[in-house]
C-alpha positions as CSV (number, residue, x, y, z in Angstrom):
1,M,123.2,90.8,118.3
2,E,123.4,93.7,120.7
3,K,127.2,94.1,119.9
4,E,126.5,94.5,116.4
5,S,123.7,97.0,117.4
6,M,126.3,99.2,119.2
7,H,129.2,98.7,116.5
8,F,126.1,99.7,113.9
9,V,125.9,103.0,115.9
10,K,129.2,103.7,116.6
11,L,130.6,103.2,113.2
12,N,127.5,105.5,111.6
13,S,128.6,108.3,114.2
14,K,132.1,108.0,113.1
15,I,131.6,108.2,109.6
16,Y,129.4,111.0,110.0
17,R,132.0,112.7,111.9
18,N,134.7,112.1,109.6
19,I,132.6,113.5,106.8
20,Q,131.8,116.8,108.7
21,I,135.9,117.4,109.5
22,H,136.7,116.8,105.9
23,L,133.7,119.0,105.0
24,D,134.3,121.4,107.3
25,K,138.2,122.2,106.3
26,A,137.1,122.1,102.7
27,L,134.2,124.8,103.1
28,K,136.7,127.4,105.4
29,K,137.6,128.9,102.3
30,Y,133.9,130.0,101.8
31,E,133.5,130.9,105.6
32,L,131.1,128.0,105.3
33,S,130.9,124.6,107.6
34,S,129.2,121.4,106.9
35,G,126.2,122.3,108.9
36,S,125.4,125.6,106.9
37,C,125.3,123.8,103.5
38,P,122.0,122.1,103.8
39,Y,120.5,125.5,103.9
40,L,122.1,126.6,100.8
41,F,121.1,123.5,98.9
42,I,117.5,123.8,100.1
43,L,117.4,127.4,98.7
44,E,118.9,126.4,95.6
45,K,115.8,124.1,94.9
46,N,113.1,126.3,96.9
47,E,114.0,129.8,96.7
48,G,111.4,132.0,99.0
49,I,111.0,129.2,101.5
50,S,110.0,130.5,104.8
51,Q,112.4,130.1,107.8
52,N,110.1,127.8,109.6
53,K,109.5,125.6,106.6
54,M,113.3,125.5,106.0
55,S,113.7,124.3,109.6
56,K,111.2,121.7,109.2
57,E,113.0,120.5,106.1
58,I,116.3,120.3,107.6
59,G,115.3,119.0,110.9
60,N,116.6,121.5,113.2
61,D,115.0,123.5,115.9
62,K,114.0,126.8,114.8
63,A,117.0,128.6,117.3
64,M,119.6,126.8,115.4
65,S,118.0,127.5,112.1
66,A,117.8,131.1,112.9
67,R,121.5,131.3,113.9
68,T,122.4,129.5,110.7
69,I,120.7,131.9,108.5
70,T,121.7,134.9,110.3
71,K,125.0,133.9,109.9
72,L,124.6,133.1,106.0
73,I,123.0,136.4,105.7
74,E,126.1,138.0,107.4
75,L,128.5,136.4,105.1
76,G,126.2,137.7,102.1
77,Y,124.9,134.3,101.1
78,V,121.1,134.9,101.9
79,Y,118.8,137.7,102.3
80,K,115.4,137.6,103.6
81,E,112.1,139.4,102.4
82,Q,109.0,139.9,104.5
83,D,106.3,137.3,103.5
84,E,103.4,139.7,101.9
85,R,100.7,137.6,103.4
86,N,102.2,137.1,106.9
87,S,104.0,140.1,108.5
88,R,105.8,138.2,111.0
89,A,107.4,135.6,108.7
90,Y,110.4,136.0,106.1
91,N,111.2,134.4,102.7
92,L,114.6,133.4,102.0
93,Y,116.7,133.8,99.0
94,L,120.2,133.1,97.8
95,T,122.2,136.2,96.7
96,E,124.4,136.2,93.3
97,K,127.5,135.1,95.8
98,A,125.9,132.2,96.9
99,K,124.8,131.1,93.5
100,E,128.3,131.3,92.4
101,I,129.9,129.1,94.7
102,I,127.1,126.6,95.4
103,P,128.4,124.6,92.1
104,E,132.0,124.7,93.9
105,I,130.7,123.2,97.1
106,H,128.9,120.5,95.2
107,A,132.1,119.6,93.5
108,E,133.7,119.4,96.7
109,I,131.0,117.1,98.1
110,Q,131.3,114.7,95.1
111,A,135.1,114.7,95.0
112,M,134.8,113.7,98.8
113,M,131.9,111.0,97.9
114,N,134.3,109.7,95.4
115,L,137.1,109.2,97.6
116,V,134.9,107.5,100.4
117,T,133.3,105.3,98.2
118,E,136.0,104.3,95.8
119,E,136.4,100.7,97.0
120,L,132.5,100.0,96.5
121,T,131.5,98.5,93.4
122,E,128.1,100.0,92.0
123,E,126.1,97.1,93.4
124,E,127.5,97.6,96.7
125,M,126.8,101.5,96.4
126,L,123.2,100.6,95.3
127,I,122.5,98.3,98.2
128,T,124.1,100.6,100.8
129,M,122.1,103.8,99.3
130,R,118.8,101.4,99.7
131,S,119.7,100.3,103.0
132,L,120.5,103.7,104.2
133,K,117.1,104.9,102.9
134,K,115.2,102.3,104.7
135,I,117.1,103.2,107.9
136,F,116.5,106.7,107.5
137,D,112.9,106.3,106.9
138,C,112.6,104.1,110.2
139,T,114.4,106.9,112.1
140,Q,112.4,109.6,111.0
141,R,109.2,107.6,111.7
142,L,110.6,107.5,115.4
143,R,111.4,111.3,115.3
144,D,108.1,111.9,114.3
145,E,106.4,109.8,116.7
146,E,108.4,111.6,119.5
147,T,107.3,114.9,118.3
148,H,103.8,114.1,118.4
149,Q,103.9,112.9,121.8
């Protein structure tokens, strides 16, 4: 069983890396990377979210989020406004430029997902998604426990 566990970890890592490489190539024309897309997608659903909430939602530390958000601001995809209730906090918003390209980015990701799952039946896809969700929930609990220690 130990061998299978290591194979699982290695496979998961390789899948993640292959997807990152593919997305980085597809997103290059927007000057974006696979790491910056989650920020745009969260803002797409939660405009006005604070930078701290964004960091927590994504699961990155504050410094990494600050660098990514600064880059998105420099590229003209995001802008920030000072929070009215807390002068040290900023709320983030998408620019029109970002709103125009987000559907294209979703299409790029969907095309990639269609490619990587083309050999799966609908049932296999549902089982895979359910299994991955369970695994994610367990890893999230582990992470939360470590954070509170």
